[in-house]
PyMOL Python script that loads the backbone (N, CA, C, O; Angstrom):
from pymol import cmd

cmd.read_pdbstr("""\
ATOM      1  N   MET A   1       6.353  11.743  -5.262  1.00  0.00           N
ATOM      2  CA  MET A   1       5.679  10.918  -4.277  1.00  0.00           C
ATOM      3  C   MET A   1       6.268   9.615  -3.817  1.00  0.00           C
ATOM      4  O   MET A   1       6.922   8.868  -4.546  1.00  0.00           O
ATOM      5  N   ILE A   2       5.969   9.385  -2.470  1.00  0.00           N
ATOM      6  CA  ILE A   2       6.787   8.426  -1.665  1.00  0.00           C
ATOM      7  C   ILE A   2       6.060   7.024  -2.108  1.00  0.00           C
ATOM      8  O   ILE A   2       4.856   6.800  -2.237  1.00  0.00           O
ATOM      9  N   ASP A   3       7.016   6.282  -2.269  1.00  0.00           N
ATOM     10  CA  ASP A   3       6.519   4.711  -2.574  1.00  0.00           C
ATOM     11  C   ASP A   3       5.975   4.296  -1.230  1.00  0.00           C
ATOM     12  O   ASP A   3       6.557   4.384  -0.149  1.00  0.00           O
ATOM     13  N   SER A   4       4.727   3.816  -1.477  1.00  0.00           N
ATOM     14  CA  SER A   4       3.939   3.056  -0.067  1.00  0.00           C
ATOM     15  C   SER A   4       4.265   1.802   0.140  1.00  0.00           C
ATOM     16  O   SER A   4       3.825   1.254   1.150  1.00  0.00           O
ATOM     17  N   GLU A   5       5.227   0.975  -0.905  1.00  0.00           N
ATOM     18  CA  GLU A   5       5.754  -0.446  -0.699  1.00  0.00           C
ATOM     19  C   GLU A   5       6.504  -0.459   0.256  1.00  0.00           C
ATOM     20  O   GLU A   5       7.476   0.296   0.254  1.00  0.00           O
ATOM     21  N   PHE A   6       6.253  -1.337   1.351  1.00  0.00           N
ATOM     22  CA  PHE A   6       7.416  -1.506   2.185  1.00  0.00           C
ATOM     23  C   PHE A   6       7.309  -2.925   3.034  1.00  0.00           C
ATOM     24  O   PHE A   6       6.456  -3.137   3.896  1.00  0.00           O
ATOM     25  N   HIS A   7       8.249  -3.771   2.659  1.00  0.00           N
ATOM     26  CA  HIS A   7       8.239  -5.174   2.769  1.00  0.00           C
ATOM     27  C   HIS A   7       8.202  -5.582   4.282  1.00  0.00           C
ATOM     28  O   HIS A   7       9.004  -5.235   5.148  1.00  0.00           O
ATOM     29  N   MET A   8       7.210  -6.311   4.408  1.00  0.00           N
ATOM     30  CA  MET A   8       7.054  -6.691   6.092  1.00  0.00           C
ATOM     31  C   MET A   8       8.364  -7.450   6.719  1.00  0.00           C
ATOM     32  O   MET A   8       8.656  -7.480   7.914  1.00  0.00           O
ATOM     33  N   SER A   9       9.040  -8.018   5.710  1.00  0.00           N
ATOM     34  CA  SER A   9      10.415  -8.397   6.301  1.00  0.00           C
ATOM     35  C   SER A   9      11.249  -7.277   7.154  1.00  0.00           C
ATOM     36  O   SER A   9      11.892  -7.356   8.201  1.00  0.00           O
ATOM     37  N   VAL A  10      10.994  -6.323   6.361  1.00  0.00           N
ATOM     38  CA  VAL A  10      11.898  -4.930   6.929  1.00  0.00           C
ATOM     39  C   VAL A  10      11.169  -4.500   8.322  1.00  0.00           C
ATOM     40  O   VAL A  10      11.821  -4.030   9.255  1.00  0.00           O
ATOM     41  N   ILE A  11       9.873  -4.686   8.376  1.00  0.00           N
ATOM     42  CA  ILE A  11       8.998  -4.214   9.557  1.00  0.00           C
ATOM     43  C   ILE A  11       9.392  -5.428  10.557  1.00  0.00           C
ATOM     44  O   ILE A  11       9.624  -5.131  11.729  1.00  0.00           O
ATOM     45  N   ASP A  12       9.453  -6.368  10.273  1.00  0.00           N
ATOM     46  CA  ASP A  12       9.795  -7.633  11.208  1.00  0.00           C
ATOM     47  C   ASP A  12      11.157  -7.237  11.710  1.00  0.00           C
ATOM     48  O   ASP A  12      11.290  -6.975  12.905  1.00  0.00           O
ATOM     49  N   ARG A  13      12.133  -7.176  10.918  1.00  0.00           N
ATOM     50  CA  ARG A  13      13.230  -6.960  11.322  1.00  0.00           C
ATOM     51  C   ARG A  13      13.625  -5.735  12.512  1.00  0.00           C
ATOM     52  O   ARG A  13      14.368  -5.828  13.489  1.00  0.00           O
ATOM     53  N   LEU A  14      12.906  -4.697  12.067  1.00  0.00           N
ATOM     54  CA  LEU A  14      12.974  -3.484  13.046  1.00  0.00           C
ATOM     55  C   LEU A  14      11.935  -3.448  14.296  1.00  0.00           C
ATOM     56  O   LEU A  14      11.842  -2.558  15.141  1.00  0.00           O
ATOM     57  N   PHE A  15      11.143  -4.701  14.188  1.00  0.00           N
ATOM     58  CA  PHE A  15      10.522  -5.127  15.493  1.00  0.00           C
ATOM     59  C   PHE A  15      11.340  -5.749  16.494  1.00  0.00           C
ATOM     60  O   PHE A  15      11.472  -5.495  17.691  1.00  0.00           O
ATOM     61  N   ILE A  16      11.967  -6.795  15.604  1.00  0.00           N
ATOM     62  CA  ILE A  16      13.064  -7.511  16.812  1.00  0.00           C
ATOM     63  C   ILE A  16      13.947  -6.625  17.245  1.00  0.00           C
ATOM     64  O   ILE A  16      14.339  -6.680  18.411  1.00  0.00           O
ATOM     65  N   ALA A  17      14.415  -5.633  16.338  1.00  0.00           N
ATOM     66  CA  ALA A  17      15.753  -4.676  16.782  1.00  0.00           C
ATOM     67  C   ALA A  17      14.884  -3.788  17.969  1.00  0.00           C
ATOM     68  O   ALA A  17      15.519  -3.806  19.023  1.00  0.00           O
ATOM     69  N   THR A  18      13.973  -3.240  18.048  1.00  0.00           N
ATOM     70  CA  THR A  18      13.266  -2.735  19.036  1.00  0.00           C
ATOM     71  C   THR A  18      12.773  -3.121  20.162  1.00  0.00           C
ATOM     72  O   THR A  18      12.452  -2.314  21.035  1.00  0.00           O
ATOM     73  N   ASN A  19      12.637  -4.523  20.299  1.00  0.00           N
ATOM     74  CA  ASN A  19      12.361  -5.179  21.277  1.00  0.00           C
ATOM     75  C   ASN A  19      13.135  -5.920  21.854  1.00  0.00           C
ATOM     76  O   ASN A  19      12.697  -6.694  22.704  1.00  0.00           O
ATOM     77  N   VAL A  20      14.679  -5.871  21.499  1.00  0.00           N
ATOM     78  CA  VAL A  20      15.503  -6.448  22.100  1.00  0.00           C
ATOM     79  C   VAL A  20      15.646  -5.879  23.830  1.00  0.00           C
ATOM     80  O   VAL A  20      15.716  -4.693  24.152  1.00  0.00           O
ATOM     81  N   GLU A  21      15.662  -6.920  24.676  1.00  0.00           N
ATOM     82  CA  GLU A  21      15.657  -6.306  26.054  1.00  0.00           C
ATOM     83  C   GLU A  21      17.056  -6.421  26.554  1.00  0.00           C
ATOM     84  O   GLU A  21      17.514  -7.562  26.478  1.00  0.00           O
ATOM     85  N   LEU A  22      17.775  -5.585  27.006  1.00  0.00           N
ATOM     86  CA  LEU A  22      19.129  -5.706  27.516  1.00  0.00           C
ATOM     87  C   LEU A  22      19.038  -6.498  28.942  1.00  0.00           C
ATOM     88  O   LEU A  22      19.847  -7.315  29.379  1.00  0.00           O
ATOM     89  N   PHE A  23      17.577  -5.935  29.677  1.00  0.00           N
ATOM     90  CA  PHE A  23      17.462  -6.314  31.183  1.00  0.00           C
ATOM     91  C   PHE A  23      16.309  -6.794  30.889  1.00  0.00           C
ATOM     92  O   PHE A  23      15.559  -6.418  29.988  1.00  0.00           O
ATOM     93  N   ASP A  24      16.087  -7.980  31.961  1.00  0.00           N
ATOM     94  CA  ASP A  24      14.652  -8.599  31.733  1.00  0.00           C
ATOM     95  C   ASP A  24      13.508  -7.561  32.410  1.00  0.00           C
ATOM     96  O   ASP A  24      13.513  -7.134  33.564  1.00  0.00           O
ATOM     97  N   MET A  25      12.638  -7.315  31.467  1.00  0.00           N
ATOM     98  CA  MET A  25      11.616  -6.689  32.151  1.00  0.00           C
ATOM     99  C   MET A  25      10.107  -7.707  32.361  1.00  0.00           C
ATOM    100  O   MET A  25       9.663  -8.167  31.309  1.00  0.00           O
ATOM    101  N   VAL A  26       9.522  -7.971  33.351  1.00  0.00           N
ATOM    102  CA  VAL A  26       8.647  -8.745  33.825  1.00  0.00           C
ATOM    103  C   VAL A  26       7.411  -8.363  33.210  1.00  0.00           C
ATOM    104  O   VAL A  26       6.679  -9.245  32.761  1.00  0.00           O
ATOM    105  N   ASP A  27       7.061  -7.039  33.127  1.00  0.00           N
ATOM    106  CA  ASP A  27       5.685  -6.775  32.580  1.00  0.00           C
ATOM    107  C   ASP A  27       5.796  -6.278  30.962  1.00  0.00           C
ATOM    108  O   ASP A  27       4.913  -5.650  30.378  1.00  0.00           O
ATOM    109  N   ASN A  28       7.095  -6.708  30.372  1.00  0.00           N
ATOM    110  CA  ASN A  28       7.112  -6.465  28.741  1.00  0.00           C
ATOM    111  C   ASN A  28       7.136  -7.914  28.098  1.00  0.00           C
ATOM    112  O   ASN A  28       8.177  -8.563  28.201  1.00  0.00           O
ATOM    113  N   ALA A  29       6.022  -8.464  27.429  1.00  0.00           N
ATOM    114  CA  ALA A  29       6.116  -9.560  26.551  1.00  0.00           C
ATOM    115  C   ALA A  29       7.124  -9.405  25.526  1.00  0.00           C
ATOM    116  O   ALA A  29       7.510  -8.390  24.946  1.00  0.00           O
ATOM    117  N   ASP A  30       7.500 -10.710  25.411  1.00  0.00           N
ATOM    118  CA  ASP A  30       8.668 -10.945  24.148  1.00  0.00           C
ATOM    119  C   ASP A  30       7.774 -10.434  22.612  1.00  0.00           C
ATOM    120  O   ASP A  30       8.466  -9.920  21.733  1.00  0.00           O
ATOM    121  N   ARG A  31       6.742 -10.549  22.440  1.00  0.00           N
ATOM    122  CA  ARG A  31       6.021 -10.292  21.305  1.00  0.00           C
ATOM    123  C   ARG A  31       5.253  -9.089  21.376  1.00  0.00           C
ATOM    124  O   ARG A  31       4.264  -8.954  20.656  1.00  0.00           O
ATOM    125  N   ALA A  32       5.653  -8.118  22.256  1.00  0.00           N
ATOM    126  CA  ALA A  32       4.911  -6.928  22.424  1.00  0.00           C
ATOM    127  C   ALA A  32       5.601  -5.674  22.736  1.00  0.00           C
ATOM    128  O   ALA A  32       6.601  -5.793  23.442  1.00  0.00           O
ATOM    129  N   LEU A  33       5.263  -4.456  22.343  1.00  0.00           N
ATOM    130  CA  LEU A  33       5.862  -3.471  22.294  1.00  0.00           C
ATOM    131  C   LEU A  33       5.364  -2.500  23.556  1.00  0.00           C
ATOM    132  O   LEU A  33       4.175  -2.205  23.675  1.00  0.00           O
ATOM    133  N   CYS A  34       6.295  -2.071  24.405  1.00  0.00           N
ATOM    134  CA  CYS A  34       5.786  -0.896  25.367  1.00  0.00           C
ATOM    135  C   CYS A  34       5.645   0.497  24.989  1.00  0.00           C
ATOM    136  O   CYS A  34       6.051   0.789  23.864  1.00  0.00           O
ATOM    137  N   ARG A  35       5.213   1.296  25.619  1.00  0.00           N
ATOM    138  CA  ARG A  35       4.944   2.586  25.059  1.00  0.00           C
ATOM    139  C   ARG A  35       6.157   3.292  24.535  1.00  0.00           C
ATOM    140  O   ARG A  35       6.078   4.100  23.610  1.00  0.00           O
ATOM    141  N   PHE A  36       7.238   2.996  25.110  1.00  0.00           N
ATOM    142  CA  PHE A  36       8.734   3.793  24.485  1.00  0.00           C
ATOM    143  C   PHE A  36       9.114   2.930  23.319  1.00  0.00           C
ATOM    144  O   PHE A  36       9.922   3.378  22.505  1.00  0.00           O
ATOM    145  N   GLU A  37       8.595   1.712  23.161  1.00  0.00           N
ATOM    146  CA  GLU A  37       9.139   1.000  22.271  1.00  0.00           C
ATOM    147  C   GLU A  37       8.363   1.358  20.775  1.00  0.00           C
ATOM    148  O   GLU A  37       8.782   1.631  19.650  1.00  0.00           O
ATOM    149  N   PHE A  38       7.211   1.230  21.294  1.00  0.00           N
ATOM    150  CA  PHE A  38       6.173   1.720  20.081  1.00  0.00           C
ATOM    151  C   PHE A  38       6.887   3.175  19.347  1.00  0.00           C
ATOM    152  O   PHE A  38       7.018   3.218  18.124  1.00  0.00           O
ATOM    153  N   TYR A  39       7.280   4.227  20.146  1.00  0.00           N
ATOM    154  CA  TYR A  39       7.726   5.387  19.579  1.00  0.00           C
ATOM    155  C   TYR A  39       9.117   4.802  18.998  1.00  0.00           C
ATOM    156  O   TYR A  39       9.351   5.126  17.833  1.00  0.00           O
ATOM    157  N   GLU A  40       9.770   4.246  19.440  1.00  0.00           N
ATOM    158  CA  GLU A  40      11.230   3.849  18.958  1.00  0.00           C
ATOM    159  C   GLU A  40      10.944   3.219  17.508  1.00  0.00           C
ATOM    160  O   GLU A  40      11.732   3.494  16.604  1.00  0.00           O
ATOM    161  N   ILE A  41       9.794   2.346  17.244  1.00  0.00           N
ATOM    162  CA  ILE A  41       9.876   1.682  16.051  1.00  0.00           C
ATOM    163  C   ILE A  41       9.462   2.577  15.077  1.00  0.00           C
ATOM    164  O   ILE A  41       9.945   2.505  13.947  1.00  0.00           O
ATOM    165  N   ILE A  42       8.482   3.559  15.414  1.00  0.00           N
ATOM    166  CA  ILE A  42       7.981   4.388  14.437  1.00  0.00           C
ATOM    167  C   ILE A  42       9.478   5.333  14.041  1.00  0.00           C
ATOM    168  O   ILE A  42       9.666   5.723  12.889  1.00  0.00           O
ATOM    169  N   VAL A  43      10.210   5.543  14.873  1.00  0.00           N
ATOM    170  CA  VAL A  43      11.502   6.260  14.248  1.00  0.00           C
ATOM    171  C   VAL A  43      12.210   5.360  13.437  1.00  0.00           C
ATOM    172  O   VAL A  43      12.518   5.762  12.314  1.00  0.00           O
ATOM    173  N   ARG A  44      12.513   4.285  13.757  1.00  0.00           N
ATOM    174  CA  ARG A  44      13.222   3.232  12.922  1.00  0.00           C
ATOM    175  C   ARG A  44      12.638   3.160  11.705  1.00  0.00           C
ATOM    176  O   ARG A  44      13.241   3.066  10.637  1.00  0.00           O
ATOM    177  N   ILE A  45      11.287   3.212  11.884  1.00  0.00           N
ATOM    178  CA  ILE A  45      10.352   2.947  10.282  1.00  0.00           C
ATOM    179  C   ILE A  45      10.700   4.334   9.462  1.00  0.00           C
ATOM    180  O   ILE A  45      10.941   4.246   8.258  1.00  0.00           O
ATOM    181  N   ALA A  46      10.718   5.280   9.948  1.00  0.00           N
ATOM    182  CA  ALA A  46      10.880   6.691   9.332  1.00  0.00           C
ATOM    183  C   ALA A  46      12.324   6.800   8.739  1.00  0.00           C
ATOM    184  O   ALA A  46      12.633   7.435   7.731  1.00  0.00           O
ATOM    185  N   LYS A  47      13.149   6.072   9.539  1.00  0.00           N
ATOM    186  CA  LYS A  47      14.884   6.041   9.367  1.00  0.00           C
ATOM    187  C   LYS A  47      14.757   5.170   8.045  1.00  0.00           C
ATOM    188  O   LYS A  47      15.139   5.668   6.986  1.00  0.00           O
ATOM    189  N   ALA A  48      14.238   3.900   8.070  1.00  0.00           N
ATOM    190  CA  ALA A  48      14.747   3.109   7.068  1.00  0.00           C
ATOM    191  C   ALA A  48      13.708   3.376   5.761  1.00  0.00           C
ATOM    192  O   ALA A  48      14.200   3.249   4.639  1.00  0.00           O
ATOM    193  N   LYS A  49      12.489   3.690   5.863  1.00  0.00           N
ATOM    194  CA  LYS A  49      11.644   4.480   4.816  1.00  0.00           C
ATOM    195  C   LYS A  49      11.798   5.358   4.092  1.00  0.00           C
ATOM    196  O   LYS A  49      11.424   5.284   2.922  1.00  0.00           O
ATOM    197  N   LEU A  50      12.518   6.657   4.700  1.00  0.00           N
ATOM    198  CA  LEU A  50      12.124   7.836   4.368  1.00  0.00           C
ATOM    199  C   LEU A  50      13.698   8.432   3.997  1.00  0.00           C
ATOM    200  O   LEU A  50      14.053   8.901   2.915  1.00  0.00           O
ATOM    201  N   VAL A  51      14.456   8.277   5.137  1.00  0.00           N
ATOM    202  CA  VAL A  51      15.758   8.711   5.211  1.00  0.00           C
ATOM    203  C   VAL A  51      16.973   7.901   4.519  1.00  0.00           C
ATOM    204  O   VAL A  51      17.897   8.381   3.863  1.00  0.00           O
ATOM    205  N   GLU A  52      16.736   6.583   4.828  1.00  0.00           N
ATOM    206  CA  GLU A  52      17.735   5.646   3.933  1.00  0.00           C
ATOM    207  C   GLU A  52      17.283   5.516   2.482  1.00  0.00           C
ATOM    208  O   GLU A  52      18.118   5.212   1.630  1.00  0.00           O
ATOM    209  N   ALA A  53      16.185   5.700   2.198  1.00  0.00           N
ATOM    210  CA  ALA A  53      15.731   5.676   0.667  1.00  0.00           C
ATOM    211  C   ALA A  53      15.829   6.926   0.059  1.00  0.00           C
ATOM    212  O   ALA A  53      15.518   7.085  -1.121  1.00  0.00           O
ATOM    213  N   GLY A  54      16.416   8.216   1.084  1.00  0.00           N
ATOM    214  CA  GLY A  54      16.815   9.248   0.170  1.00  0.00           C
ATOM    215  C   GLY A  54      15.617  10.272  -0.062  1.00  0.00           C
ATOM    216  O   GLY A  54      15.849  11.366  -0.577  1.00  0.00           O
ATOM    217  N   TYR A  55      14.397   9.918   0.306  1.00  0.00           N
ATOM    218  CA  TYR A  55      13.248  11.237   0.613  1.00  0.00           C
ATOM    219  C   TYR A  55      13.635  12.076   1.327  1.00  0.00           C
ATOM    220  O   TYR A  55      13.563  13.178   0.784  1.00  0.00           O
ATOM    221  N   PHE A  56      14.155  12.110   2.644  1.00  0.00           N
ATOM    222  CA  PHE A  56      14.557  13.028   3.671  1.00  0.00           C
ATOM    223  C   PHE A  56      15.973  13.104   3.838  1.00  0.00           C
ATOM    224  O   PHE A  56      16.640  12.107   3.558  1.00  0.00           O
ATOM    225  N   GLU A  57      16.609  14.286   4.312  1.00  0.00           N
ATOM    226  CA  GLU A  57      17.890  13.993   5.074  1.00  0.00           C
ATOM    227  C   GLU A  57      17.717  14.383   6.515  1.00  0.00           C
ATOM    228  O   GLU A  57      18.751  14.243   7.168  1.00  0.00           O
ATOM    229  N   ASN A  58      16.878  14.747   7.051  1.00  0.00           N
ATOM    230  CA  ASN A  58      16.342  15.030   8.476  1.00  0.00           C
ATOM    231  C   ASN A  58      15.347  13.985   8.920  1.00  0.00           C
ATOM    232  O   ASN A  58      14.229  13.833   8.428  1.00  0.00           O
ATOM    233  N   LEU A  59      15.917  13.223   9.985  1.00  0.00           N
ATOM    234  CA  LEU A  59      14.909  12.104  10.551  1.00  0.00           C
ATOM    235  C   LEU A  59      13.833  12.911  11.216  1.00  0.00           C
ATOM    236  O   LEU A  59      12.710  12.419  11.106  1.00  0.00           O
ATOM    237  N   SER A  60      13.925  14.100  11.919  1.00  0.00           N
ATOM    238  CA  SER A  60      12.744  14.611  12.503  1.00  0.00           C
ATOM    239  C   SER A  60      11.640  14.930  11.387  1.00  0.00           C
ATOM    240  O   SER A  60      10.478  14.589  11.608  1.00  0.00           O
ATOM    241  N   THR A  61      11.955  15.532  10.278  1.00  0.00           N
ATOM    242  CA  THR A  61      11.086  15.739   9.374  1.00  0.00           C
ATOM    243  C   THR A  61      10.320  14.485   8.813  1.00  0.00           C
ATOM    244  O   THR A  61       9.105  14.480   8.614  1.00  0.00           O
ATOM    245  N   ALA A  62      11.242  13.322   8.556  1.00  0.00           N
ATOM    246  CA  ALA A  62      10.768  11.949   8.279  1.00  0.00           C
ATOM    247  C   ALA A  62       9.754  11.434   9.096  1.00  0.00           C
ATOM    248  O   ALA A  62       8.766  10.833   8.673  1.00  0.00           O
ATOM    249  N   VAL A  63      10.062  11.729  10.538  1.00  0.00           N
ATOM    250  CA  VAL A  63       8.948  11.018  11.434  1.00  0.00           C
ATOM    251  C   VAL A  63       7.888  11.843  11.433  1.00  0.00           C
ATOM    252  O   VAL A  63       6.841  11.295  11.776  1.00  0.00           O
ATOM    253  N   ASP A  64       7.817  13.049  11.144  1.00  0.00           N
ATOM    254  CA  ASP A  64       6.426  13.921  11.040  1.00  0.00           C
ATOM    255  C   ASP A  64       5.844  13.426   9.870  1.00  0.00           C
ATOM    256  O   ASP A  64       4.704  12.988  10.022  1.00  0.00           O
ATOM    257  N   TYR A  65       6.409  13.364   8.518  1.00  0.00           N
ATOM    258  CA  TYR A  65       5.759  13.008   7.293  1.00  0.00           C
ATOM    259  C   TYR A  65       5.202  11.553   7.552  1.00  0.00           C
ATOM    260  O   TYR A  65       4.103  11.221   7.107  1.00  0.00           O
ATOM    261  N   LEU A  66       6.024  10.670   8.311  1.00  0.00           N
ATOM    262  CA  LEU A  66       5.563   9.322   8.595  1.00  0.00           C
ATOM    263  C   LEU A  66       4.208   9.489   9.602  1.00  0.00           C
ATOM    264  O   LEU A  66       3.274   8.797   9.197  1.00  0.00           O
ATOM    265  N   ILE A  67       4.021   9.974  10.369  1.00  0.00           N
ATOM    266  CA  ILE A  67       3.009   9.957  11.217  1.00  0.00           C
ATOM    267  C   ILE A  67       2.000  10.640  10.436  1.00  0.00           C
ATOM    268  O   ILE A  67       1.016   9.944  10.189  1.00  0.00           O
ATOM    269  N   GLU A  68       1.987  11.799   9.990  1.00  0.00           N
ATOM    270  CA  GLU A  68       0.892  12.543   9.264  1.00  0.00           C
ATOM    271  C   GLU A  68       0.369  11.784   8.006  1.00  0.00           C
ATOM    272  O   GLU A  68      -0.833  11.913   7.771  1.00  0.00           O
ATOM    273  N   ASN A  69       1.037  11.089   7.251  1.00  0.00           N
ATOM    274  CA  ASN A  69       0.863  10.110   5.940  1.00  0.00           C
ATOM    275  C   ASN A  69       0.540   9.011   5.957  1.00  0.00           C
ATOM    276  O   ASN A  69      -0.145   8.527   5.055  1.00  0.00           O
ATOM    277  N   PHE A  70       0.962   8.326   7.009  1.00  0.00           N
ATOM    278  CA  PHE A  70       0.821   7.035   6.981  1.00  0.00           C
ATOM    279  C   PHE A  70       0.112   6.237   8.558  1.00  0.00           C
ATOM    280  O   PHE A  70      -0.162   5.073   8.852  1.00  0.00           O
ATOM    281  N   ILE A  71       0.026   7.433   9.222  1.00  0.00           N
ATOM    282  CA  ILE A  71      -0.717   6.971  10.434  1.00  0.00           C
ATOM    283  C   ILE A  71      -2.067   7.810  10.735  1.00  0.00           C
ATOM    284  O   ILE A  71      -3.230   7.407  10.750  1.00  0.00           O
ATOM    285  N   LEU A  72      -1.548   9.103  10.971  1.00  0.00           N
ATOM    286  CA  LEU A  72      -2.742   9.972  10.993  1.00  0.00           C
ATOM    287  C   LEU A  72      -3.933   9.865   9.871  1.00  0.00           C
ATOM    288  O   LEU A  72      -5.100   9.693  10.224  1.00  0.00           O
ATOM    289  N   ARG A  73      -3.628   9.956   8.766  1.00  0.00           N
ATOM    290  CA  ARG A  73      -4.527   9.527   7.475  1.00  0.00           C
ATOM    291  C   ARG A  73      -5.357   8.417   7.446  1.00  0.00           C
ATOM    292  O   ARG A  73      -6.117   8.352   6.480  1.00  0.00           O
ATOM    293  N   PHE A  74      -5.396   7.551   8.247  1.00  0.00           N
ATOM    294  CA  PHE A  74      -6.014   6.348   8.621  1.00  0.00           C
ATOM    295  C   PHE A  74      -6.550   6.419   9.821  1.00  0.00           C
ATOM    296  O   PHE A  74      -7.009   5.349  10.221  1.00  0.00           O
ATOM    297  N   ARG A  75      -6.649   7.337  10.542  1.00  0.00           N
ATOM    298  CA  ARG A  75      -7.411   7.604  11.896  1.00  0.00           C
ATOM    299  C   ARG A  75      -9.112   7.556  11.640  1.00  0.00           C
ATOM    300  O   ARG A  75      -9.693   8.107  10.706  1.00  0.00           O
ATOM    301  N   LEU A  76      -9.633   6.884  12.542  1.00  0.00           N
ATOM    302  CA  LEU A  76     -11.319   7.091  12.090  1.00  0.00           C
ATOM    303  C   LEU A  76     -11.890   8.664  12.830  1.00  0.00           C
ATOM    304  O   LEU A  76     -12.680   9.469  12.336  1.00  0.00           O
ATOM    305  N   CYS A  77     -11.294   8.725  13.943  1.00  0.00           N
ATOM    306  CA  CYS A  77     -11.706  10.280  14.518  1.00  0.00           C
ATOM    307  C   CYS A  77     -10.457  10.786  15.106  1.00  0.00           C
ATOM    308  O   CYS A  77      -9.409  10.176  15.313  1.00  0.00           O
ATOM    309  N   ARG A  78     -10.758  12.002  15.334  1.00  0.00           N
ATOM    310  CA  ARG A  78      -9.848  12.874  16.040  1.00  0.00           C
ATOM    311  C   ARG A  78     -10.251  13.489  17.010  1.00  0.00           C
ATOM    312  O   ARG A  78     -11.156  14.320  16.933  1.00  0.00           O
ATOM    313  N   MET A  79      -9.407  13.062  18.506  1.00  0.00           N
ATOM    314  CA  MET A  79     -10.127  13.783  19.688  1.00  0.00           C
ATOM    315  C   MET A  79      -9.775  15.135  19.841  1.00  0.00           C
ATOM    316  O   MET A  79      -8.634  15.534  19.608  1.00  0.00           O
ATOM    317  N   GLU A  80     -10.866  16.005  20.295  1.00  0.00           N
ATOM    318  CA  GLU A  80     -11.021  17.354  20.430  1.00  0.00           C
ATOM    319  C   GLU A  80      -9.852  17.603  21.597  1.00  0.00           C
ATOM    320  O   GLU A  80      -9.642  16.841  22.541  1.00  0.00           O
ATOM    321  N   SER A  81      -9.246  18.660  21.355  1.00  0.00           N
ATOM    322  CA  SER A  81      -8.472  19.244  22.415  1.00  0.00           C
ATOM    323  C   SER A  81      -8.963  20.059  23.232  1.00  0.00           C
ATOM    324  O   SER A  81      -8.262  20.535  24.126  1.00  0.00           O
TER     325      SER A  81
END
""", "prot")
cmd.dss("prot")
cmd.show_as("cartoon", "prot")
cmd.util.cbc("prot")
cmd.orient("prot")
């Protein structure tokens, strides 16, 4: 069983690292994530929470697990395809 405890300080550090802008983006607020940054932080969280903690060796599998068990698990409804 994977520990669901994950400190907000780690999330805050990952948010800051994800939101660093090497080029000034007018439409991207400093305390907000644009679409590609949202995907990036999901990958960073999977790496920190699941790969570096030793639960998974493969980052792709860790991202799938994170999305399935920590994001989609709490959805209110699923869109029909």
